[in-house]
Steps between C-alpha positions, in 0.01 A plus 500: 500500500527286811594136476235252605607297801312176530458341840403149602140567397600443138463127572135556588458690174658226292303220661152644532471777242716317247299179519172692484622693198609182323163341571321803358711484183439127470124543522521801264317722746669825401314721748609281791856489360510880488365518855768266637773681309387836642468363855845342474662821378339702780617240752860512372502880495363520854764251617776708340374827657488394862810598699757226550658456840 
């Protein structure tokens, strides 16, 4: 299994997706929380897959 390498885009994930996820949990909107969690995981995976220079 390959190691995930996180680039500088992790900051974008933590700020935008993390805050949105926390807001969804706070308002107890579980569908929106699941959506943000899925979008965040796809974003992190895509960031780890792109070739590093």
